[in-house]
C-alpha positions as CSV (number, residue, x, y, z in Angstrom):
1,M,0.0,0.0,0.0
2,E,1.2,3.5,-0.9
3,Y,0.7,6.5,1.3
4,K,0.3,10.2,0.5
5,R,0.6,13.4,2.5
6,L,-2.8,15.0,3.4
7,G,-2.8,18.6,2.4
8,S,-0.1,20.7,4.1
9,S,0.1,18.4,7.1
10,E,2.5,15.6,8.1
11,L,-0.3,13.1,8.1
12,L,0.2,10.2,5.6
13,V,-3.0,8.5,4.5
14,S,-3.2,5.2,2.5
15,K,-4.0,5.8,-1.1
16,I,-7.0,3.6,-0.7
17,G,-9.3,4.4,2.2
18,L,-12.1,2.4,3.7
19,G,-15.7,3.8,3.5
20,T,-18.2,2.6,6.0
21,M,-21.6,4.1,5.2
22,T,-23.2,0.6,4.7
23,Y,-22.4,-0.5,8.2
24,G,-25.6,-0.9,10.2
25,Q,-27.9,-1.0,7.2
26,Q,-26.5,-3.3,4.5
27,N,-23.7,-4.8,6.6
28,T,-24.0,-6.4,10.1
29,I,-21.5,-5.6,12.8
30,A,-19.7,-8.9,12.2
31,E,-19.3,-8.1,8.5
32,A,-18.2,-4.6,9.4
33,H,-15.5,-5.9,11.7
34,E,-14.4,-8.5,9.1
35,Q,-14.0,-5.6,6.5
36,L,-12.1,-3.4,9.0
37,D,-9.7,-6.3,9.9
38,Y,-9.0,-7.1,6.3
39,A,-8.5,-3.5,5.3
40,I,-5.8,-2.8,8.0
41,A,-4.1,-6.1,7.2
42,Q,-3.7,-4.8,3.6
43,G,-2.1,-1.6,4.8
44,I,-5.1,0.7,4.8
45,N,-4.8,3.2,7.6
46,F,-7.6,5.7,6.6
47,I,-11.1,4.9,7.8
48,D,-14.0,7.3,6.9
49,T,-17.4,7.5,8.5
50,A,-20.0,10.1,9.6
51,E,-22.4,10.8,12.4
52,M,-25.2,10.5,9.9
53,Y,-24.3,7.0,8.8
54,P,-25.5,4.4,7.8
55,V,-27.3,5.6,4.6
56,P,-30.0,6.3,3.7
57,P,-30.2,8.3,6.9
58,N,-33.0,7.8,9.4
59,A,-33.7,8.2,13.1
60,E,-33.6,4.4,13.8
61,T,-30.1,3.7,12.5
62,Q,-28.3,7.1,12.9
63,G,-25.0,6.7,14.6
64,R,-24.9,2.9,14.2
65,T,-21.9,3.0,11.9
66,E,-19.8,4.9,14.3
67,K,-20.9,2.5,17.1
68,Y,-19.8,-0.5,15.0
69,I,-16.4,1.1,14.5
70,G,-16.2,1.9,18.2
71,E,-16.8,-1.7,19.2
72,W,-14.0,-2.6,16.8
73,F,-11.7,0.0,18.3
74,A,-12.5,-1.2,21.8
75,Q,-10.8,-4.6,21.1
76,P,-7.3,-4.7,22.9
77,R,-5.6,-5.7,19.7
78,I,-7.0,-2.7,17.8
79,K,-6.4,-0.3,20.7
80,Q,-2.7,-1.1,20.5
81,Q,-2.7,0.1,16.8
82,R,-4.9,3.3,17.4
83,D,-2.0,5.7,16.8
84,K,-1.3,4.1,13.4
85,L,-4.9,4.5,12.2
86,I,-6.5,7.7,10.8
87,I,-10.2,7.9,11.7
88,A,-12.3,10.5,9.9
89,T,-15.8,11.4,10.6
90,K,-18.3,14.2,9.7
91,I,-20.8,16.6,11.1
92,I,-24.0,17.2,9.1
93,G,-24.5,20.5,7.3
94,T,-27.6,22.7,7.1
95,G,-30.6,22.2,4.9
96,R,-31.7,18.6,5.6
97,N,-34.5,17.7,7.9
98,Y,-32.5,15.5,10.2
99,K,-34.1,16.7,13.5
100,W,-33.4,13.4,15.2
101,L,-29.7,14.3,15.3
102,R,-30.0,17.4,17.5
103,D,-32.8,19.7,18.6
104,D,-31.3,22.6,16.8
105,A,-30.6,21.0,13.5
106,I,-31.6,24.1,11.5
107,A,-28.4,25.9,12.6
108,A,-26.4,22.7,12.0
109,L,-22.9,24.2,12.4
110,S,-23.5,26.5,15.4
111,R,-20.9,26.2,18.2
112,K,-23.4,24.3,20.4
113,N,-24.1,21.7,17.7
114,I,-20.4,21.3,16.7
115,L,-19.4,20.7,20.4
116,Q,-22.2,18.2,20.9
117,A,-21.6,16.4,17.6
118,V,-17.9,15.9,18.4
119,D,-18.6,14.6,21.9
120,D,-21.3,12.2,20.5
121,S,-19.0,10.9,17.8
122,L,-16.1,10.3,20.3
123,K,-18.5,8.4,22.6
124,R,-19.8,6.2,19.8
125,L,-16.3,5.6,18.3
126,Q,-14.8,4.8,21.8
127,T,-11.8,6.9,21.1
128,D,-10.2,10.0,22.7
129,Y,-9.7,11.9,19.5
130,I,-10.7,12.2,15.9
131,D,-7.9,12.5,13.4
132,L,-9.8,14.3,10.7
133,Y,-13.1,16.0,11.4
134,Q,-15.1,17.1,8.3
135,I,-18.1,19.2,7.6
136,H,-20.3,16.8,5.6
137,W,-21.7,19.6,3.4
138,P,-21.6,23.4,3.6
139,D,-23.8,25.5,6.0
140,R,-24.5,27.9,3.2
141,N,-26.6,27.5,0.0
142,V,-24.6,25.6,-2.6
143,P,-25.6,23.1,-5.4
144,M,-24.7,19.5,-4.3
145,F,-25.5,15.8,-4.5
146,G,-26.1,16.0,-8.3
147,Q,-27.4,19.6,-8.4
148,V,-25.3,21.8,-10.7
149,A,-26.9,25.2,-10.7
150,F,-26.4,27.8,-8.0
151,E,-29.7,29.5,-7.1
152,P,-29.5,32.8,-5.2
153,Q,-33.1,32.6,-4.2
154,Q,-32.2,29.7,-1.9
155,E,-30.0,32.0,0.3
156,R,-30.5,31.6,4.0
157,E,-29.1,32.7,7.3
158,I,-25.8,30.9,8.0
159,V,-23.1,30.3,10.6
160,T,-20.1,32.2,9.2
161,I,-16.9,30.3,8.3
162,A,-15.0,32.3,10.9
163,E,-17.5,31.2,13.6
164,Q,-17.1,27.6,12.5
165,L,-13.3,27.7,12.5
166,E,-13.3,29.3,16.0
167,T,-15.2,26.4,17.4
168,F,-13.0,23.8,15.6
169,A,-9.9,25.7,17.1
170,E,-11.4,25.2,20.6
171,L,-11.8,21.5,19.9
172,M,-8.3,21.2,18.6
173,Q,-6.9,22.9,21.7
174,A,-8.9,20.4,23.8
175,G,-7.3,17.5,21.9
176,K,-10.6,16.2,20.7
177,I,-9.9,16.6,17.0
178,R,-6.5,16.8,15.2
179,H,-7.2,18.1,11.7
180,L,-10.0,19.7,9.8
181,G,-11.6,18.9,6.4
182,V,-14.7,19.8,4.3
183,S,-16.9,17.7,2.0
184,N,-19.2,18.4,-0.9
185,E,-17.5,21.8,-1.1
186,T,-17.0,24.3,-3.9
187,A,-13.9,26.2,-5.1
188,W,-15.2,29.4,-3.4
189,G,-15.5,27.5,-0.2
190,I,-12.0,26.1,-0.3
191,C,-10.6,29.6,-0.8
192,E,-12.8,31.2,1.8
193,F,-12.0,28.6,4.5
194,S,-8.3,28.9,3.7
195,H,-8.2,32.7,3.6
196,T,-10.2,33.1,6.8
197,A,-7.9,30.7,8.6
198,K,-4.9,32.7,7.5
199,Q,-6.4,36.1,8.4
200,L,-7.6,35.1,11.8
201,G,-4.9,32.6,12.8
202,L,-7.4,29.7,12.9
203,P,-7.1,26.0,11.8
204,K,-6.5,25.4,8.1
205,I,-8.5,22.8,6.2
206,L,-6.4,19.9,4.9
207,S,-8.9,18.0,2.8
208,I,-12.0,18.1,0.7
209,Q,-14.1,15.0,0.3
210,N,-16.1,15.2,-3.0
211,A,-17.4,12.7,-5.5
212,Y,-14.9,11.9,-8.2
213,S,-15.0,9.1,-10.8
214,L,-14.6,8.4,-14.5
215,I,-18.2,9.7,-15.0
216,N,-17.8,12.7,-12.7
217,R,-14.7,14.7,-13.2
218,T,-16.1,18.2,-12.3
219,F,-13.2,18.5,-9.8
220,D,-10.6,18.7,-12.6
221,S,-10.9,22.5,-13.2
222,H,-11.8,25.1,-10.6
223,L,-11.7,22.8,-7.6
224,A,-8.3,21.3,-8.7
225,E,-6.8,24.8,-9.0
226,A,-8.2,26.0,-5.7
227,C,-6.8,22.9,-3.9
228,Y,-3.4,23.1,-5.6
229,R,-3.0,26.8,-4.5
230,E,-4.3,26.2,-1.0
231,Q,-2.6,22.9,-0.4
232,V,-5.8,20.9,0.1
233,S,-6.1,17.2,-0.9
234,L,-9.1,15.4,-2.4
235,L,-10.5,12.4,-0.6
236,A,-12.4,10.9,-3.5
237,Y,-15.8,9.4,-2.6
238,S,-18.0,7.4,-5.0
239,P,-15.1,6.4,-7.3
240,L,-17.3,3.6,-8.6
241,A,-20.3,5.9,-9.0
242,F,-22.6,3.9,-6.6
243,G,-21.6,0.7,-8.3
244,H,-22.2,1.8,-11.9
245,L,-18.4,1.5,-12.6
246,S,-18.4,-2.0,-11.5
247,G,-20.4,-2.7,-14.7
248,K,-23.2,-4.4,-12.8
249,Y,-25.9,-2.0,-14.1
250,I,-25.0,-2.1,-17.8
251,Q,-27.6,-4.8,-18.5
252,G,-30.0,-3.4,-16.0
253,S,-30.6,-6.8,-14.3
254,E,-29.1,-6.2,-10.8
255,T,-31.3,-6.4,-7.7
256,N,-30.7,-6.0,-4.0
257,T,-28.1,-3.3,-4.6
258,R,-27.9,0.2,-3.0
259,I,-29.5,1.9,-6.0
260,T,-32.3,-0.7,-6.4
261,L,-33.0,-0.8,-2.6
262,F,-32.8,3.0,-2.2
263,P,-33.6,4.5,-5.7
264,S,-33.8,8.1,-4.6
265,F,-30.3,8.1,-3.1
266,G,-28.3,8.0,-6.3
267,Q,-30.2,10.4,-8.5
268,R,-27.1,11.9,-10.1
269,Y,-26.6,8.5,-11.7
270,N,-30.0,8.5,-13.4
271,K,-28.9,11.0,-16.1
272,V,-29.1,10.3,-19.8
273,N,-25.5,9.4,-20.7
274,V,-24.4,7.5,-17.6
275,K,-25.1,4.0,-19.1
276,S,-23.5,4.9,-22.4
277,A,-20.4,6.3,-20.9
278,T,-20.1,3.3,-18.5
279,A,-20.3,0.9,-21.4
280,E,-17.5,2.7,-23.2
281,Y,-15.3,2.5,-20.1
282,A,-16.2,-1.2,-19.7
283,A,-14.9,-1.7,-23.3
284,I,-11.6,-0.1,-22.4
285,A,-11.3,-2.3,-19.3
286,K,-12.0,-5.4,-21.5
287,K,-9.4,-4.2,-24.1
288,Y,-6.7,-4.2,-21.4
289,D,-8.0,-7.3,-19.5
290,L,-8.9,-5.4,-16.4
291,P,-12.1,-5.5,-14.2
292,L,-14.0,-2.3,-14.8
293,S,-13.9,-1.6,-11.1
294,Q,-10.2,-1.8,-11.0
295,L,-9.8,0.4,-14.0
296,A,-12.1,3.0,-12.4
297,L,-10.3,3.0,-9.1
298,A,-6.8,3.0,-10.6
299,F,-7.8,6.1,-12.6
300,V,-9.0,8.0,-9.6
301,R,-5.9,7.0,-7.6
302,S,-3.7,8.3,-10.5
303,R,-4.9,11.9,-10.2
304,W,-2.3,14.2,-8.7
305,F,-4.8,15.9,-6.4
306,V,-6.2,12.7,-4.8
307,A,-4.7,11.7,-1.4
308,S,-7.0,8.7,-0.8
309,T,-9.6,6.9,-2.9
310,I,-12.5,5.9,-0.6
311,V,-13.9,2.4,-1.4
312,G,-16.9,0.8,0.2
313,A,-18.3,-2.7,-0.3
314,T,-21.1,-4.8,1.0
315,T,-19.3,-8.1,0.4
316,M,-15.7,-9.2,1.1
317,E,-15.3,-10.3,-2.5
318,Q,-16.1,-6.7,-3.6
319,L,-13.7,-5.2,-1.0
320,K,-10.8,-7.5,-2.0
321,E,-11.2,-6.6,-5.7
322,N,-11.3,-2.9,-4.8
323,I,-8.2,-3.0,-2.6
324,D,-6.4,-5.1,-5.2
325,S,-6.7,-2.1,-7.5
326,A,-3.8,-0.5,-5.5
327,S,-1.3,-2.6,-7.5
328,I,-2.6,-1.3,-10.9
329,Q,-0.8,1.5,-12.7
330,L,-2.5,2.9,-15.9
331,N,-0.1,3.6,-18.8
332,T,-0.4,6.5,-21.2
333,E,-2.3,4.5,-23.8
334,I,-5.0,3.5,-21.3
335,L,-5.3,7.1,-20.0
336,A,-5.5,8.4,-23.6
337,D,-8.4,6.0,-24.3
338,I,-10.1,7.2,-21.1
339,D,-9.7,10.8,-22.1
340,N,-11.2,10.1,-25.6
341,V,-14.4,8.7,-23.9
342,H,-14.4,11.6,-21.5
343,A,-14.4,14.1,-24.4
344,R,-17.4,12.4,-25.9
345,Y,-19.3,11.8,-22.7
346,F,-18.3,14.8,-20.6
347,N,-19.2,14.4,-16.9
348,P,-22.5,12.5,-17.4
349,A,-23.0,12.3,-13.6
350,P,-21.8,15.7,-12.1
């Protein structure tokens, strides 16, 4: 396993990270612990979760993923390795009706809510500190989760970035979180978080966790530039586009998968050119005798701005294939074929 520096920090994260959002919904605690054991045995040190997980979010299961990880952490053999593991979790943003999380969910990133969210996550995770604490989505009005147009009429009252950073600084001083990241952010957000931190002497963000895959390369332009100039790394989620880039949906016959079980949860992948583009990438994979999933993951891992490619799986077979992609290096010929398809099917699932 290779490791890469996270942003401007000294933190080294495995170039493949373990995503956990199925734990507690599609995966049992025993399956979750089997995946965690296997992942660290393969050299993965970066484990990503969120207070909202598992997905789709609801009051009954909320926090179960962190609890499963916490019970794994509590084992003496894992406790001995805690300082070698990088655990990342997230606080919800504003604009979703998740009132079961906290009474004051409308002002999701208020000081009160951030302090409570961190303490709750620490308790569930059974750890004294969180290595990377992330804002799951911005407090302000932004297009996200498949939306592409900014709509000024959706503006609302917000907790300022300075106020957010002041609270995170307090938590860092208390030793409860080590580093800070954002998720589902924009180029403006990256720059504003960075500049506010510099101006006020507050903690700098190290990472952004956004969707990135063969069929969603919107990060390549404005976000890539912002991250380069501000020394922020991408933690790429959905590198297999909710399973589309495993090839299993090309024939349309799959059942009992995340998209078939929860059809409203992957709306960005219902767009017109997704299947056509996926079929083209599948043809490239076949040409070079690679599983489509490994081609897709190797591509994401090859991008200069990606620190870790987050993989998630409901079966050990899927997880092993995904992690095995770490050994694959794409040559210039394969990358040229990929870019030719990208030119014809430009970001079909932004």
